[in-house]
C-alpha positions, 0 to 999 in steps of 0.5 A, a space after each residue: 489262615 495266611 496265604 501267599 506262600 505262608 504256612 498255616 499258623 496254628 495258634 495252639 502250638 505254643 500252648 502245647 509246649 512246656 514252659 519255655 523262654 529257655 534263653 533271655 538275652 538282654 542288651 542294655 545301651 546306656 541312654 539313646 546313643 548318638 547316631 548318624 543324622 540319617 540313621 535310626 535311633 538306638 534302642 535303650 534296651 533289647 530283649 530276646 526271649 527264646 521259645 525253642 526250636 522252630 516247627 517250620 525251619 531247621 536250625 531256627 528258634 522261635 523268638 520274641 524280640 522286644 526293642 525298648 525306646 523311651 516311650 514305646 516298645 516294639 515287639 516282633 514274634 517270629 516262628 521261623 516262617 517268611 515274615 514275623 507272625 506278628 508285630 506290635 507297638 506298645 506306648 507307655 509313660 517314660 519310666 514305666 517300662 513294660 515287660 517283654 512278654 508274648 501276651 498283649 497289653 491293653 492298648 497294644 497295637 498288634 499288626 498281622 497279615 494282611 495288614 502287614 507281613 515283614 520285620 521291624 526295621 527301626 525307629 526314629 523319634 515316635 515313628 516305627 518302621 517295618 520292612 516287608 518279608 521280601 523284596 518286590 521288583 527289586 525294591 523293599 516295601 516298607 511301612 511307617 507307624 506312629 507309636 503314639 496313635 498306632 496308626 499307619 502314616 506312610 507306605 512305599 518301596 525303596 531301593 537298597 544297594 545291599 539287596 543285590 550286593 552292590 557297593 555304592 559307597 558315599 551315595 545318599 541314595 543307597 538305602 532308606 535314610 531318615 532325617 530330622 528337618 530344622 523344624 524338628 519334623 522327620 523326612 525320608 530320602 531314598 530311591 523310590 521303586 515303581 513300575 514304568 509300565 513300558 520297556 525302557 530297554 527296547 522302547 527307549 526314548 518313547 518310554 523314557 519320555 513317558 516315565 520322565 513326565 509322569 514321575 517329574 524326573 529332574 534328569 534328562 539323561 535316560 538310564 541304561 537298564 540292567 538285567 536285560 541281557 537274556 531277555 529277548 522280548 518286550 519286558 516292562 521296566 522298573 524305575 528307581 528314582 530319587 525322592 524326599 518325603 515329608 511325613 507331616 502333617 500329611 505325607 508329600 512325595 517330592 522328586 529330587 535330584 539324584 541317580 535314576 536306575 532301571 531293570 526288568 519287573 519280576 
């Protein structure tokens, strides 16, 4: 059973359907196409298997999406509820491409609620990124898995300007960016979203000094919070501040120079 707003999932539903897989979409990309240095890798191939209309959402199709990379495949099975029903990672030897099917192979890492609820975001090298099924406090939760081991590497929440239809062109902090360092390791750059535990709009200087020390912020200038226009009482704030994260050998989060934003908690 799933809670927190998710409809109970009946495993047997699909077994009662006649043979499906009505539609098979295959997108072939010759090799790993060149991408921007701070972007996710382009899959070698993508397949979508259509299982017919969703029992939960009108106009939505039950589908299995498979994203193929050189040595692993990411699967996302979505019945049209909030968040995919399950996500999975399957490693394989280069050249031994598996089949995009609903059943799970031996060694396949299957991720279900409450371990994580959301969607596939992208992959970089051997790392797989999943985002949350919804934003929290104006940020987007995300998690990183190692495709080789199936283990969780890192989890956090980032600011994405597109969530609020805010245009911040040419800003290095308008989304989650994944970069490769000179020694071949991967690092992340984004605005980390956390609760301030005080009201930056009403308490201002005292709250800002507390936040600045706690988060080791580089900026001395207190940000002007958005979203407080119709809030007439004390309301704790959310802070989005710039970080760079080194993922290996152990995740290390380092505050860096960049913009600081704030708004009320949800």
